[in-house]
N, C-alpha and C positions, 0 to 999 in steps of 0.2 A: 131275422134281420140280417142284411148284408151291407157292408160298407166298401165302396171303392175309394181308395186313398191315392191322391195325386201329389207327388213330392218332386222337388227339383233335382235331387241327386241321390246316389246310392247310399251315402252315409245316413241320410234320413230314413231310407228304407230299412237299413240294418238296425237302427235304433227302434223304429216303430214295430218291427217284427217282434221285439222283446217287450215293448211297452204296451202295445194295444191289448194283448191278452190280459195284462194286469188291470187295465182300465175297464175293458169291456166285460170281463168275468164270464166269458162263454155265452154272453147274451147275443153276440153277433159274430158272423164270419167276416173276413175282410181279405181284400187283395190290395197290394201296394204297387203303384206304377211309378218308378223313378224316371227322371228326364236328365238331359245333358245340361243342367244348370237352369237358373231362373228364367233367363231370356227364352230358352227353348220351351219351357213349360208355358210361359205367358203367350208365346207365339202360337202354340198348338191348342191352347185352352178353348178358344171359341168353337173350333171345329169339334173338339172332344166333347164339349158339353152339349152341342147340338146333336151329336151322335147319341149321347146318353138319353137325351130328351125323347128320342124317337122310340126307345124300347125299354126305358128304365121301369122295372117292376115297382109296385107300390111299396114294398118293404125293402127296397134298395135305396141307399143314400150315397152321397159323394162328399168327401172331405178333401179340401185343398190346403196344403201347408207349404208356405214359402218363407224364406228368410227375409227379414226386413232390410238387412244390410244397412246402407246409408240412405235408403229411400225415405221419403216422407210417408210415415205409417198410415196416416189417414188417406192420403192419395192412393197408396198401393192397395189398401183394403177396399176403397171405393172402386178402383179398377177391377178387382176380383168380383165385387158385388155386381157391377154393371155387366161384365161378361156373362155371369150366370143368369142375370135377369134377361139379357138380350137373347139368351138361348131358351128362354121360356121356363126357367127353373125357379123354384121358391127357395130363397136363402133364409138362414136363421134371422138375419138382421131385419127382414121385412115381414116375418111371420109374427102373428100375435101370440100372446102367452098361451102355452100349451098346444099350439097348433103344430101339426107335423110339417117339417121342412125337408127339402131334398138336398140342399147344399150347405155345408159348413165351411166358411173361409176363415183361416187362422194364420197368424204370423208368428214366427220365432224371433224374439227380440234379443239381440240384433241378428244372431245366428244360432243354429241348432246347438252349438257347443255351450251356449249360455245355460241350456237346460242341464248339461252335465255339471257345470259349476253350481247349479241349484241343489245338487245332491252330493255333498262332499263325502258322505259315507260311501256312496257308490264309487266315486273316484278312488277313494282309499282302498276299497275292496278289490278294485281292478288293478290298481297300481299302489301297493302298500307304502311306498316311500313318500306319497302325498300325505301331509299331516292332516289329521282330523280337525285341527284348529284353523285350517286355511280360511274357512268362511268367516272367521272373526277378524281377519285383516280387512282394512278399509277398502282395498281394491276389489275384494271379492264379496263384500257384504250384500251387494245388490247384483245378482248375476246378469240381469238384463242391462245394466249400465256399465259393464266393463268396457273400457275404451281401447281403441287400437285393434279391434277385431278379436272375437272370442276364440276362434280356432287358432289364431296366432298366439293368443295368451296361453291357451292350453298347450300348444306346441312348446313354447318357451318354458313353461312350468315343467313339463315332462322331461325336456332335454336337460334342464338344470339338475334334475334328479337322475340323470343318466339313463333315461328311456329314449329310444328312437333318435339316436344321434344323426341319422341320415334323413330325418324329416318325419312329420306326423302322418301315419297311415290312417286317414280319416275313417274309412269304413271299419277297419279293425278296432279302433278306439271306440267308435260308436257302438259296435256290437258288444264289446267287453264291458263298457261302463253301463250301458242300458240293461244288461243282464242283472245288475245289482241294484238298479234304481227302484225306489219306492215312490209311486206317483203322489201319494198323499203328503209326504214330507218335503217334496221339492219346493225350494224357496224362490224359484223363478216365477214371477207373476204371469209371464206369457205362457209358461207351461201350464199353470193352473187354469188360465183362461181356455187353453186348448182342452185340458181334461174336462172342465165344466161343460164345454160345448159338446163333447161326446156324451156326457151324462145327460144333458138336455135332449140330445138326439134320441137316446135310448128311452127317455121318459116320454117324449112326444109320440114315439112309435107305440109304446105300450098303451097309451091313452087311446090311440086310434084303434 
């Protein structure tokens, strides 16, 4: 099985390069295609999916991951679903139980960095001045509900601890934190929905 992964920026690519092998466990190969932000990905997505539809092998699948940011989550997910269906592809949301699907649409709530806050042990392993008790603080208990932007929250946290005084290098941080992440223990609900979607994709393919 092979998975084509479409993401909005290079920091997501850096994180998934480390995370996907942990989730897929050598069951599938993958390529990750970053874009120049969410507007760029959404603009190109209809043509990209129509192109895939013309030649996609039976054992190839497409995963689309975007940040929810401040968008209405239901509307954004519906937009992704409609683009895929207009291209003639079957998405997980419209497939029946156990049926193979071609496209998995997923949102990071509200941004990719919330997934890093979902694994405090990984943050600590990458940047040891981050306390292992950080997740017990009210602000960080629910990684998907951190207000004011999660990458900004991560930048402020790291700078308070004397990391990256000149600004957060998103790709570097994504690569370093994801190296230490354990997908099973992650406390971000949107990450676990992403992980489960991949597991369902593997399961549906193995049935067929």
